[in-house]
C-alpha positions in Angstrom: 255.8 166.4 112.6 252.5 164.6 113.5 249.9 163.6 111.0 247.7 166.5 112.4 250.4 169.0 111.6 250.7 167.7 108.1 247.0 167.9 107.4 245.8 171.0 109.3 247.2 174.5 109.0 248.2 176.1 112.4 245.2 178.4 112.3 242.8 175.5 111.9 244.5 173.6 114.6 244.0 176.5 117.0 240.3 176.9 116.0 239.7 173.2 116.6 241.6 173.5 119.9 239.4 176.4 121.1 236.3 174.2 120.5 237.9 171.3 122.3 239.0 173.5 125.3 235.4 174.8 125.5 233.9 171.3 125.5 236.5 170.2 128.1 235.9 173.3 130.2 239.6 173.9 130.4 240.2 177.6 131.1 244.0 177.3 131.0 243.9 175.7 127.5 241.4 178.3 126.3 243.6 181.2 127.4 246.7 179.7 125.8 244.9 178.9 122.6 243.2 182.4 122.5 246.7 183.9 122.6 247.8 181.7 119.8 244.6 182.6 117.9 245.4 186.3 118.1 248.9 185.7 116.7 247.4 183.6 113.8 244.7 186.2 113.0 241.8 184.0 113.9 238.7 186.2 113.6 236.1 186.7 116.4 233.6 184.9 114.1 235.8 181.9 113.8 236.3 181.8 117.6 232.6 182.2 118.2 231.9 179.2 115.9 234.5 177.1 117.6 233.1 178.0 121.1 229.5 177.3 119.9 230.5 173.8 118.7 232.3 173.1 122.0 229.3 174.2 124.0 227.0 172.0 121.9 229.3 169.0 122.3 229.6 169.6 126.0 225.9 170.0 126.5 225.0 166.9 124.6 227.6 164.8 126.4 226.0 165.9 129.8 222.6 165.0 128.5 223.8 161.5 127.5 225.6 161.0 130.7 222.6 162.0 132.8 220.4 159.6 130.8 223.0 156.8 131.3 223.1 157.4 135.1 219.4 157.3 135.4 219.1 154.2 133.3 222.0 152.5 135.1 220.5 153.2 138.5 217.0 152.3 137.3 215.8 155.8 138.2 217.2 155.7 141.8 219.5 158.6 141.0 218.1 161.5 139.1 220.9 163.2 137.2 218.9 165.8 135.3 217.9 168.9 137.2 214.6 170.7 136.5 216.4 173.9 137.5 218.7 175.7 135.1 222.1 176.9 136.2 224.3 176.0 139.1 222.3 177.8 141.8 225.2 180.2 142.8 223.2 183.4 142.1 
C-alpha cells in the first residue's frame, strides 16, 4: 500500500484524479476515473468541483508557459492569441 492509499480514501483519490486528468487533458484517464467515481458514489457536484480545479490549473499553466516563451524569445515568438478558441468552428 502506498502512502497515498494510507492517507486518502478511495473516493477522494478518484476525485483528485478527475481534476488531474482534466488538467492533463487525458480523456482516457477521465473516462476510467469517471467509471470508478460512479462506483464510489462520487456526486455530480464533487465531479464538477474537481473538473473546475483541473480547468483552472490547466489554464494558468498555459498562461505561465506563454509568458515564459515570450520572455525567453524576447518577444520574437508571440505565444498568446488575441482570439479565443482553437479556430475549428
